[in-house]
N, C-alpha and C positions, 0 to 999 in steps of 0.2 A: 504494500500500500504506500502511496506517495501523496504528499500534499504540497501544493505550490501556493504560497502566499504572495500576493501582489499588492504593493503600496505605491501610491502617488506621493513621493517624498517632497513634492512642491506644495502639497496640501498639509497644513499644520496638524490637523487631526490625524491624518493617516501617517504622517511622520512620527507623531507621538506613539501611535499604535505600533509602528515598526520598532521603535526603541523599546517599547514594552515587550514585544515578542523576542527581540534578540537579547534582552537583559534578564530574562526569566531565571536562567541558571545562576547568574551572578547574584541576583536578589535572594534566591534561595540559600546560596552559600553564605551571604552576609547575615541573613536571618538565623541561620544555623550557628554561626559564630557568636552572635548576640545571645542566642538561647544558651549556648555553652557557658558564656560568661555569667549569665544570670543563675544558672544551675550551680555554678562554682562559687557563688557570692558568699557562702558561709566561710570561705577561706580568706575572704578579703573584707575590708571595711565596707560599710554600707554605701559609700560614695564611689566604689570602684568603677561601676559602669555609669559614668557621667554622660551628660549630653555630648560633651566633646569626644569621649571614647566611642559613643554610638556613631557619630558622624565620621570618626576615623575609620571605623570598621567598614562603613558604607563606602568611603573613599578608597579603601584598600581593594574593594571589589568593583571599583569604578561605577558605583551607583549614585546618581544625582537625582534625588527625589523631585526637585523642582523641574528638572528636565522631563521626568516621566509623568508628572501630574499637572503641570501648568498649562 
């Protein structure tokens, strides 16, 4: 079975849909890393997973939430 997705990258909505389609695995990996940090939080101070760390993890996996939802 094959699937071919076609996007008009000149159209803002379709361009964003394209980004969402190609970033799915990266987003899952980033969320898995965040989940792992949260599960291990008893080993760290309550402040371990700060907003800054959250965005660092997303950046590591090249996930720009503004790009995907704006």
